[in-house]
N, C-alpha and C positions, 0 to 999 in steps of 0.2 A: 504494500500500500504506500501511496505517496504521502508526503507530509500534509498536503491539503486534505486528503481523504481522512487522515487521522484527526485533523482539526475539526472537520465536519462531524465525525462520530463523537468526538469529545464534547463539542457544543451541544449536540442532540442529547447526549447522556446528562449533561449538566442541566439542560432545560427540563428534562423529565424529573430529575432529582428535585429541582426547585418547585415544580408543579405538585409533586407529592408532599413536600414539606409545607407548602402553602395550604394544601387541602387538610393536612393534619392539624394545623393551627386554627383554621376556620371552623372546625367541627366542635370547638369548645362550647359548652352551654352558654347561651346569650344572657342568662340571668346573673351569672357570676361576674363579679368585678375582676379587673385585670389582676393577676397574681393569686386569685382565690381559686382553688382547685376543688372539683367535685369529689375526687378520690374514689374510694371504695364505698362511699355513702350510697346505700340502696335507693333512698328516696331522692337523692340529688337535690337537697334543700340548701339554699344559700344562707348566709348569715343575715340576721334581721337588721333593718335600718338602711339608711341611704349609703353608708359606707360599704355595704355588701353589694350594691347595685353597680352595673356597668355604666349606666347613664343616670345623671342626677334628675330627679323629678322637678317640675316647675313649682309645684306647691306640695308641701309636706307638713301635716299637723299631727297633734297627739293621737287623733283617731286613726290616721294612716299608720302611725308607728305601732299602735296597739294591735291593729289588724295584721300588720306585717309580722309582728312578734308571735302571733298566735296561729300562723299560717297552717301548718299541717294538722293542728288540733281540730276537733269537730265542734268545739264550743266557740261562740263569738267572744270577743273581748268585752269586759264589763264597762267600758267607757262609752258605750252608745247611749 
């Protein structure tokens, strides 16, 4: 193989590698903040509060906070 052919094969391999890496990072759960991992958590529940969110909400009050903290539970928060 000539040097040009090796360069084309190398560039194609690198492009495939980058595409696979980008796909792996984009598959992270959208609810989790950057740096927060779902790990082996079966329910995949993020930390409560705005610091656990990937994007900041425009409005956030104590009712929103109480609701967020009680998420996987079946009972609503007592602040309603």
